N, C-alpha and C positions, 0 to 999 in steps of 0.2 A: 633621675638618676639615667647615666648616660651606659649605652648598652656597647661594649668591648668587643670588636670581633679580632679573632687571632687567624693571622694569613702566611700561610707555607706553603713550601713545595720544594722538590729538589733542584739544585743545581741547574739551571738550565729550563726549566718549565716553564719559566716564564710569570713567575709570581708577579715580579717587579713590573711588568707590562699589567696586570690586573689591577695592581697598586695605583697605577696612574689612571686607569678606568675609574676605578675607584672615588680618587680625589678631584676627579671632574663632576661628580654626580651630586647633583645638590642636596638628596639625601644622607650624605656624609658629612659630618663636621669635621675631621679632622684622619691625616694619614700618617704616622710617622714609621719608620725604617727604622732597623734596629742594625742596619751597614751605616746608616747616617749617625745614629748614636755612637757607636766604634767609631768613625772617623773623629768626629767631636771629641771623642776622649784620647784620641791620639794626638790632636792638636795640642794637649795640654803636656808641658816640659815635663813635669813630675810624673805623668805616665809611663810617657816615654822611657824615664829612667828607670819603672820600676820596670817595663818590660825589658828592659837592656840589662838589667841586672838580673832578672830571672833567667832569660837565655843566655846570658854571657858575652854580650854583644855589646863591646866598649865602643862609645862615640854615638848609638842612637839618638841619644837626647841632645845633640848638636845638630842632628836630622830635621832637614822641615817633615811634617806632619806625612807629607806625600810621599818623600824618599824613605820615611822611615815603613810606609804601607808597603812600597814597591818590594822593600828587601824584606819584609816579614809574608809578603805574598809570595814570593819567591823559595821559602822555607818550608810555611806551613804544612803543604801538602806534599811533602817530599822528605819529611821528617815528622813523626808522630810525636815525640818528644818537644821538639818547638812548638809543635800546635798545641799540645797541653798545656806547655808553659804559657803561653799568650792565651788561651781561654782562662787559666788559671788567676791570671791579671785581670783582663778584661770582663770574664763573664759576671762575677759577682758586682760589679762596677753598674752594669747594664742592669742587671735584676735588681740592682738597689733602685736606678733610676726609672725602671719598668714599677715596681711598687708605689713610689712617688708619686709617678703618673697616675696609676689606676687610683690612688687615693683621692688624689685632685677630680680627678674623672668623675668618680662617685658622689660628687655633690654635683656634678653638672648635668646639663640634657643633651641629646645628640646620640647621632651612632660615629663610632669612632674604630680604627682601623690599626692595629698594631701588626708590621710586616718582618718576617726574616726566615731565613732559611733555615738556621737552627732555634727555632722560637721552642717545639717540643722537645728539643734534645738539651733545651733550657728552663725546662719546666716552666716556658711563660705561658703556655696553654692552659694552664690552672687560673689565671690571672683573668682569662677571655669568658666571655659569656657564650661566645661560638668559634668553633675552629673550622676555617675552610681551606682545602687542602689543593692545590693544582696538581693535576694529575700529567703526566707526559712518558712517552717509553722511553725505555734508557736510552738508546741509540741515539734519538731524537736530543734527550736532556744534553747528550755527549756532545753531539755535532753543533749544539748551539751554544755549551758551554766552550768549547775550542774555537768558535768563530768569533763571539764576543770577547774574550780574554785573550785572544792571541794566544792558547795553549795546544801543546800536541797531544795526542790520544791517550797517551799513559799520565800524562797532568791529570786531564779531563777526567778517566778513569780515578784517580788516584782522590781528586778532590770530590767527586760523586760517592766512593764509598765511605768517605770520611763523615759522611750524613744518615743519620737514621733512614732503615729502607722505605721506601715509599707504602709500603704495604701496610707496614706499621703505623702511620701517619694515617694513611687512609681510614683504618680501623678505628682510629680517634675522632674523626672528623665528622662535624655535623651535615657539612654540603662539600662536594668535590665538583672541581671547575676541570674538564676535561680541554686541556691544551695541547693533545698532542697531533702526530702526524695527519690524523684521520679526522681531525676538526679543522675546520678552517677556520683562519684570522677573525675575520668578521661575526665568529658564533660568541667569543670571547663576552662583547655588549649584552647580547642576549641572556648568556647565561647568570653574568653577574646581575643584570637587572632583575630575573626571576628571583634570583638568591635577596638582594637586598628587598624587593618586594614583600617577601615572606619573613623576613627579622626586622623591618619598619612596621609591617602590620602586627606582629607579636607584639611588638617596643611598644607600639602605640595604645594597645589595647590592654595590654598584660599589667 
């Protein structure tokens, strides 16, 4: 039976960097990003039709997936109704995909990772055998998110505030990775290796 790691953290915490390191580790059989799942869904015209109808956006279905994501990205972190409408369409589909994938993995061997900023908010941490949370100070998260996505401070704050507080995620975590300003970037591989060693040791002996 496979061992599924749920990986999450606040916007700007560096969870994507952690996921990349995990993907390169030979002890990990596969890594999947919820963002990638959402992007694939938006490539389907029927999904863009559903989102457009839900949000009252004419012409969303005729846009490319990239154009649609750009438009929606400019809306959902300044308009709670828009964010709620988008999540009402996409999240059930993403949860369905995750449940199907978990069912397939139940017949496989190896360690797999499901990564997403909203993993806990969507309840997908309950599918995981262990939850790893990437922790980072709020100011550092805001600075990283603003630099990465070209956001102003207010937009970065709205994006971060739309997520579950880090303290709540840490309470649910089995392991916490420190990626804050006081932690040098080269400490990530070491922290990840220790966690993987503990997970794979228990997985192979459990």
